[in-house]
C-alpha positions as CSV (number, residue, x, y, z in Angstrom):
1,X,-19.6,-37.7,37.3
2,X,-19.4,-37.0,33.8
3,X,-16.2,-35.9,32.6
4,X,-17.8,-35.1,28.7
5,X,-20.2,-32.6,28.0
6,X,-22.1,-34.9,25.5
7,X,-22.3,-37.5,27.4
8,X,-24.0,-35.2,30.4
9,X,-26.0,-33.6,27.8
10,X,-27.5,-37.4,26.5
11,X,-27.7,-38.2,30.3
12,X,-30.4,-35.1,31.0
13,X,-32.0,-35.5,27.5
14,X,-33.1,-39.1,28.5
15,X,-34.8,-38.1,31.4
16,X,-38.9,-37.9,31.0
17,X,-40.3,-38.5,33.8
18,X,-42.3,-35.3,35.2
19,X,-42.9,-34.0,38.5
20,X,-45.9,-31.7,39.7
21,X,-45.0,-27.8,39.4
22,X,-45.3,-28.1,43.4
23,X,-43.1,-30.9,43.8
24,X,-40.4,-29.0,41.8
25,X,-40.7,-25.8,43.3
26,X,-40.1,-28.0,47.0
27,X,-36.7,-29.3,45.1
28,X,-35.8,-26.0,44.7
29,X,-36.7,-24.9,47.9
30,X,-34.7,-27.8,49.3
31,X,-31.4,-26.8,47.3
32,X,-31.7,-22.7,48.3
33,X,-32.6,-21.9,44.5
34,X,-33.7,-18.3,44.2
35,X,-36.6,-18.2,42.1
36,X,-36.9,-14.2,42.6
37,X,-34.2,-12.8,40.9
38,X,-34.2,-9.7,39.6
39,X,-36.4,-8.3,36.8
40,X,-37.6,-11.8,35.6
41,X,-40.1,-11.3,32.7
42,X,-42.1,-14.2,31.8
43,X,-43.5,-15.1,28.8
44,X,-46.2,-17.7,27.4
45,X,-48.1,-18.4,24.6
46,X,-49.1,-21.0,21.4
47,X,-46.7,-19.3,19.0
48,X,-44.0,-16.5,19.1
49,X,-42.9,-17.0,22.6
50,X,-38.9,-17.5,21.3
51,X,-38.9,-14.4,18.7
52,X,-40.7,-12.2,21.7
53,X,-37.8,-13.1,23.8
54,X,-35.1,-12.9,21.2
55,X,-36.5,-9.4,19.9
56,X,-36.8,-8.3,24.0
57,X,-33.1,-9.4,24.8
58,X,-32.0,-7.6,21.3
59,X,-33.9,-4.0,22.6
60,X,-32.4,-4.7,26.1
61,X,-28.8,-5.5,24.9
62,X,-28.9,-2.8,22.5
63,X,-29.5,-0.3,25.4
64,X,-26.5,-1.6,27.2
65,X,-28.2,-4.0,29.5
66,X,-27.1,-7.4,30.8
67,X,-29.9,-10.1,30.0
68,X,-30.5,-13.6,30.4
69,X,-32.7,-15.6,28.5
70,X,-34.3,-19.3,28.9
71,X,-35.8,-20.7,25.6
72,X,-37.1,-24.1,23.8
73,X,-36.3,-26.1,22.3
74,X,-32.6,-25.3,20.6
75,X,-31.7,-25.0,17.2
76,X,-28.4,-26.0,17.4
77,X,-27.5,-27.3,20.6
78,X,-28.9,-27.9,24.1
79,X,-26.5,-24.9,25.4
80,X,-28.7,-22.4,23.6
81,X,-31.6,-22.7,25.9
82,X,-29.6,-20.8,28.4
83,X,-28.1,-17.4,27.4
84,X,-26.4,-14.4,28.6
85,X,-26.5,-11.1,26.4
86,X,-27.2,-14.1,23.6
87,X,-24.2,-16.4,24.3
88,X,-25.1,-20.0,24.9
89,X,-23.9,-21.1,28.3
90,X,-20.5,-22.6,28.0
91,X,-19.9,-26.4,27.8
92,X,-17.5,-26.1,30.3
93,X,-20.3,-24.2,33.0
94,X,-23.3,-26.9,31.5
95,X,-21.0,-29.9,32.6
96,X,-20.2,-28.3,36.0
97,X,-24.0,-27.6,36.8
98,X,-25.2,-31.1,35.7
99,X,-22.8,-32.7,37.3
100,X,-23.3,-30.0,40.6
101,X,-27.0,-31.8,40.6
102,X,-26.6,-35.1,39.3
103,X,-27.7,-36.7,42.8
104,X,-30.6,-34.6,43.0
105,X,-31.7,-35.5,39.3
106,X,-31.3,-39.1,40.7
107,X,-33.0,-38.5,43.7
108,X,-35.9,-36.6,42.6
109,X,-36.2,-38.1,39.0
110,X,-36.1,-34.7,37.7
111,X,-37.3,-34.3,33.7
112,X,-35.0,-32.7,31.4
113,X,-36.6,-29.7,31.0
114,X,-37.0,-29.6,35.0
115,X,-32.9,-29.8,34.9
116,X,-33.0,-27.1,32.3
117,X,-34.9,-24.8,34.8
118,X,-32.7,-25.8,37.7
119,X,-29.4,-24.9,35.9
120,X,-30.9,-21.9,34.3
121,X,-32.1,-20.8,37.6
122,X,-28.4,-21.2,39.3
123,X,-27.0,-19.9,36.4
124,X,-28.5,-16.8,36.3
125,X,-28.3,-16.3,39.9
126,X,-24.6,-16.6,39.8
127,X,-24.3,-14.0,37.2
128,X,-25.0,-10.2,37.7
129,X,-27.7,-9.6,35.0
130,X,-29.9,-6.7,34.5
131,X,-32.9,-8.7,33.3
132,X,-33.8,-12.3,33.1
133,X,-36.1,-13.6,30.3
134,X,-38.0,-16.8,30.8
135,X,-40.1,-18.8,28.2
136,X,-42.5,-21.1,29.4
137,X,-42.3,-24.8,28.3
138,X,-46.0,-25.8,27.8
139,X,-48.6,-24.1,29.2
140,X,-48.5,-21.6,32.3
141,X,-50.0,-22.4,35.2
142,X,-48.4,-25.9,35.4
143,X,-45.2,-25.2,33.7
144,X,-42.0,-25.5,35.9
145,X,-41.1,-22.1,34.7
146,X,-43.9,-20.8,36.8
147,X,-41.9,-20.8,39.8
148,X,-40.4,-17.5,39.0
149,X,-41.8,-14.4,40.5
150,X,-41.8,-11.9,37.6
151,X,-42.2,-8.2,37.1
152,X,-44.1,-8.9,34.0
153,X,-45.7,-11.6,32.6
154,X,-46.8,-11.6,28.4
155,X,-48.8,-14.1,26.4
156,X,-48.4,-13.6,23.1
157,X,-51.5,-15.6,21.8
158,X,-53.3,-18.8,22.6
159,X,-54.6,-21.1,20.2
160,X,-55.4,-25.2,19.9
161,X,-51.7,-26.5,20.7
162,X,-50.8,-29.2,22.8
163,X,-54.4,-30.2,23.8
164,X,-53.3,-33.7,24.9
165,X,-51.3,-32.1,28.0
166,X,-53.1,-28.9,28.3
167,X,-56.9,-29.5,26.9
168,X,-58.9,-30.9,25.8
169,X,-61.0,-27.4,24.9
170,X,-59.7,-23.8,24.3
171,X,-60.8,-22.6,27.2
172,X,-58.7,-25.3,29.2
173,X,-55.7,-23.9,27.1
174,X,-56.6,-20.4,28.2
175,X,-56.8,-21.4,31.8
176,X,-53.6,-22.9,32.0
177,X,-51.7,-20.2,30.0
178,X,-53.1,-17.5,32.0
179,X,-51.9,-19.1,35.4
180,X,-48.5,-16.6,34.6
181,X,-50.4,-13.9,35.9
182,X,-49.6,-12.4,39.0
183,X,-51.4,-10.2,41.4
184,X,-50.4,-6.8,40.8
185,X,-48.3,-6.6,38.2
186,X,-48.4,-5.9,34.4
187,X,-49.4,-8.6,32.2
188,X,-49.1,-7.6,28.1
189,X,-50.7,-9.8,25.8
190,X,-50.7,-9.5,21.5
191,X,-53.7,-11.8,21.4
192,X,-56.6,-10.4,19.1
193,X,-59.7,-12.5,19.9
194,X,-62.3,-10.9,21.9
195,X,-63.4,-13.7,23.7
196,X,-59.8,-14.9,25.2
197,X,-59.1,-11.4,25.9
198,X,-62.3,-11.2,27.9
199,X,-61.4,-14.1,29.6
200,X,-58.1,-12.8,30.7
201,X,-59.2,-9.4,31.7
202,X,-61.1,-11.5,33.9
203,X,-58.3,-13.5,35.3
204,X,-56.5,-9.6,36.1
205,X,-59.3,-8.6,37.8
206,X,-59.3,-11.1,39.8
207,X,-55.7,-10.9,41.1
208,X,-55.1,-7.2,40.7
209,X,-53.0,-7.3,37.5
210,X,-52.9,-4.4,34.9
211,X,-53.7,-5.6,31.1
212,X,-52.3,-4.2,28.4
213,X,-53.1,-5.2,25.0
214,X,-51.1,-4.8,22.0
215,X,-53.6,-3.7,19.1
216,X,-53.1,-5.4,16.1
217,X,-51.0,-3.8,13.0
218,X,-51.8,-4.4,9.3
219,X,-49.6,-4.3,6.7
220,X,-49.9,-4.7,2.6
221,X,-46.9,-5.5,1.3
222,X,-43.2,-7.0,1.6
223,X,-40.5,-5.9,3.0
224,X,-43.1,-5.5,6.2
225,X,-42.9,-2.1,7.6
226,X,-44.7,-1.1,10.9
227,X,-44.7,1.7,13.6
228,X,-44.2,1.5,17.3
229,X,-44.8,4.8,18.7
230,X,-42.8,7.3,17.1
231,X,-40.5,4.7,15.4
232,X,-40.4,3.0,12.1
233,X,-39.6,-0.3,11.5
234,X,-38.9,-2.6,8.2
235,X,-38.6,-6.2,8.8
236,X,-36.8,-8.0,5.6
237,X,-36.5,-11.7,5.7
238,X,-38.6,-12.4,8.7
239,X,-42.2,-13.8,8.5
240,X,-45.1,-11.1,8.7
241,X,-46.5,-13.0,12.0
242,X,-43.1,-11.4,13.5
243,X,-44.7,-8.1,13.5
244,X,-46.8,-8.6,16.4
245,X,-44.1,-10.6,18.6
246,X,-42.1,-7.4,18.0
247,X,-44.6,-5.2,19.2
248,X,-45.2,-7.1,21.9
249,X,-41.5,-7.5,22.9
250,X,-41.1,-3.3,22.5
251,X,-44.3,-2.7,24.5
252,X,-42.7,-4.7,27.1
253,X,-39.2,-2.5,26.9
254,X,-41.2,0.4,27.0
255,X,-42.5,-0.5,30.6
256,X,-39.1,-1.1,31.8
257,X,-36.6,1.3,29.8
258,X,-36.7,4.7,28.1
259,X,-36.5,3.4,24.6
260,X,-33.7,5.1,22.2
261,X,-35.0,5.4,18.8
262,X,-32.0,4.6,16.7
263,X,-30.9,1.8,19.0
264,X,-34.2,0.1,19.2
265,X,-35.1,0.3,15.7
266,X,-31.8,-1.1,14.5
267,X,-32.2,-3.9,17.5
268,X,-35.3,-5.0,16.1
269,X,-34.9,-4.8,12.5
270,X,-31.1,-6.7,13.0
271,X,-32.4,-9.8,15.5
272,X,-32.1,-12.7,14.5
273,X,-33.9,-15.9,15.8
274,X,-32.9,-19.2,13.5
275,X,-35.5,-21.6,12.3
276,X,-38.1,-19.1,12.3
277,X,-38.6,-18.0,8.3
278,X,-34.7,-18.3,8.5
279,X,-33.3,-18.0,5.1
280,X,-30.6,-19.9,3.4
281,X,-28.8,-20.0,-0.2
282,X,-28.2,-23.6,-1.2
283,X,-26.7,-24.7,-4.3
284,X,-28.2,-21.4,-5.6
285,X,-31.8,-22.7,-4.6
286,X,-33.4,-20.2,-1.8
287,X,-34.4,-22.6,1.3
288,X,-37.1,-21.0,4.2
289,X,-36.6,-23.0,7.3
290,X,-39.6,-22.2,9.7
291,X,-41.0,-23.7,12.6
292,X,-44.5,-23.6,12.2
293,X,-45.5,-26.6,14.1
294,X,-49.2,-26.1,14.7
295,X,-52.3,-24.8,12.7
296,X,-51.8,-21.2,13.6
297,X,-47.9,-21.3,12.7
298,X,-49.1,-22.9,9.3
299,X,-51.6,-20.3,8.5
300,X,-48.9,-17.3,9.7
301,X,-46.4,-19.0,7.2
302,X,-48.8,-19.0,4.4
303,X,-49.8,-15.6,4.6
304,X,-46.2,-14.8,4.7
305,X,-45.6,-16.7,2.2
306,X,-48.4,-14.8,-0.2
307,X,-45.8,-11.7,-0.3
308,X,-43.0,-13.8,-1.7
309,X,-44.1,-17.0,-3.3
310,X,-43.3,-17.9,-7.4
311,X,-44.0,-20.1,-9.6
312,X,-41.8,-23.1,-8.5
313,X,-42.0,-23.1,-4.4
314,X,-42.2,-26.7,-3.0
315,X,-42.7,-27.5,0.8
316,X,-40.9,-30.0,2.8
317,X,-43.2,-31.0,5.8
318,X,-42.5,-33.5,8.5
319,X,-44.4,-33.3,11.9
320,X,-45.2,-35.0,15.1
321,X,-47.9,-37.3,16.0
322,X,-49.7,-35.0,18.7
323,X,-50.1,-32.1,16.3
324,X,-53.1,-31.7,13.7
325,X,-50.9,-32.6,10.9
326,X,-53.8,-33.7,8.1
327,X,-55.0,-30.1,9.0
328,X,-51.9,-28.5,8.4
329,X,-51.1,-30.3,5.1
330,X,-54.5,-29.6,4.0
331,X,-53.9,-25.9,4.5
332,X,-50.5,-26.0,2.6
333,X,-52.4,-28.4,-0.1
334,X,-55.3,-25.5,-0.8
335,X,-52.7,-23.0,-1.7
336,X,-51.5,-25.2,-4.4
337,X,-48.2,-25.8,-3.5
338,X,-46.5,-28.9,-4.0
339,X,-45.5,-31.2,-0.7
340,X,-42.9,-33.5,0.3
341,X,-44.2,-35.3,3.0
342,X,-41.2,-36.9,4.7
343,X,-40.1,-37.9,8.4
344,X,-37.1,-37.4,10.8
345,X,-35.5,-39.4,13.9
346,X,-37.7,-38.8,16.3
347,X,-40.0,-41.2,18.2
348,X,-42.9,-38.8,18.0
349,X,-42.7,-38.2,14.4
350,X,-45.7,-38.9,12.1
351,X,-45.9,-42.4,10.8
352,X,-46.0,-42.0,6.9
353,X,-47.6,-45.2,6.1
354,X,-51.0,-43.1,7.5
355,X,-50.8,-41.1,4.6
356,X,-49.7,-43.7,1.5
357,X,-53.2,-43.3,-0.3
358,X,-53.1,-39.1,-0.4
359,X,-52.4,-38.6,-4.2
360,X,-51.6,-34.9,-3.8
361,X,-48.4,-35.7,-1.5
362,X,-45.1,-36.7,-2.4
363,X,-43.9,-39.1,0.4
364,X,-40.0,-39.5,0.6
365,X,-39.0,-41.4,3.6
366,X,-36.0,-39.7,4.7
367,X,-35.9,-35.9,4.9
368,X,-32.4,-35.8,3.4
369,X,-33.5,-37.3,0.4
370,X,-36.1,-35.1,0.3
371,X,-34.1,-32.3,0.7
372,X,-32.1,-33.6,-2.7
373,X,-34.8,-33.9,-4.9
374,X,-36.1,-30.4,-4.1
375,X,-33.3,-28.7,-4.7
376,X,-33.0,-30.2,-8.1
377,X,-36.5,-30.0,-9.4
378,X,-37.8,-26.3,-7.5
379,X,-36.5,-23.1,-7.3
380,X,-37.4,-22.0,-3.3
381,X,-37.6,-24.7,-0.9
382,X,-39.7,-24.2,2.3
383,X,-39.5,-26.5,5.1
384,X,-41.7,-26.8,8.2
385,X,-44.0,-28.6,9.7
386,X,-42.0,-29.2,13.6
387,X,-39.1,-27.0,15.3
388,X,-37.3,-30.5,16.3
389,X,-37.3,-31.2,12.1
390,X,-36.0,-27.5,11.2
391,X,-33.4,-28.3,13.5
392,X,-32.4,-31.6,12.3
393,X,-33.0,-30.1,8.4
394,X,-30.6,-27.0,9.6
395,X,-28.0,-29.3,11.0
396,X,-27.7,-31.2,7.8
397,X,-27.6,-28.5,5.3
398,X,-25.2,-26.6,7.4
399,X,-22.9,-29.8,7.4
400,X,-23.5,-31.2,3.6
401,X,-24.0,-27.9,1.3
């Protein structure tokens, strides 16, 4: 039994063994964990899952509903993954639940993510919630969140990410992610690629689900203005990619409740999702933290930067080895941004030795030094490449500036 929450969290974060979704489902059944809870919404996709969850939570909260959310990875602390009305699970509750299931964790050799899902389901079942919004980890069909029975499933978009785990082809990724689509339910997506939509529609037809596609919305200036039905929204200090996520959340919410115009507009415009085009003022410099952790994410970030860049903007980048780091760096370089290529304390971080022969990157071994140099030499600093990296930099800036 753990008496200290930090030690308990370190314990579950050390758990790497992964079970199949079926064996995990059996564990939950043995424990009598309720997977068919009131008003569950399941959200998958390559990018924008957490933002969509947050927009939907904000809208529902603004209308007086109590909402549980499950997201990953965390930006500030592990507790952030499990929230009720945007308040993380307390240290006391998290410690109690880890201790409650410690013997099961050992006996069944559960992974960290499986432990989080188990704790989330128990925690939500013990509260009188109106809605429960669950974000997939990786994939869909074989994701451990796919034990739930949702009333609505949604996919933000589908791209080439995590190919080593759910690939190797885009077709494999589509098949994996569409595994969250359930029979006779609403399925909503903001995907725009015709071939992907055709495959999703095919699956919906096969299981009797009704597919709703959120249409693209084009904007041409900053701040970003967009409409949904009779409502008008202005997104400041948010990336252009958040328009699609917000409109997906609005479409889901519109299926659930009657939207009040004023409450909804305020909920979307004031929603905050740390690490996604998050602006900070550091020593008089503007620092933008954006967890663009794959090629599609970098593309979306660079599109946003077209509206707000100045002549003295630098990128600080650190990625993970299982990502298309070369392609992401090339995309940034093609926009003529100087790049500080750095690293952080993660066993999966990119090996900087592989980039010593590149003359258009400045290699800075540790991100703290990269941050210091960037703040001295440049007016605007964009930190990106990995959500885990963003979390580390954000913590460093909060503690040291």
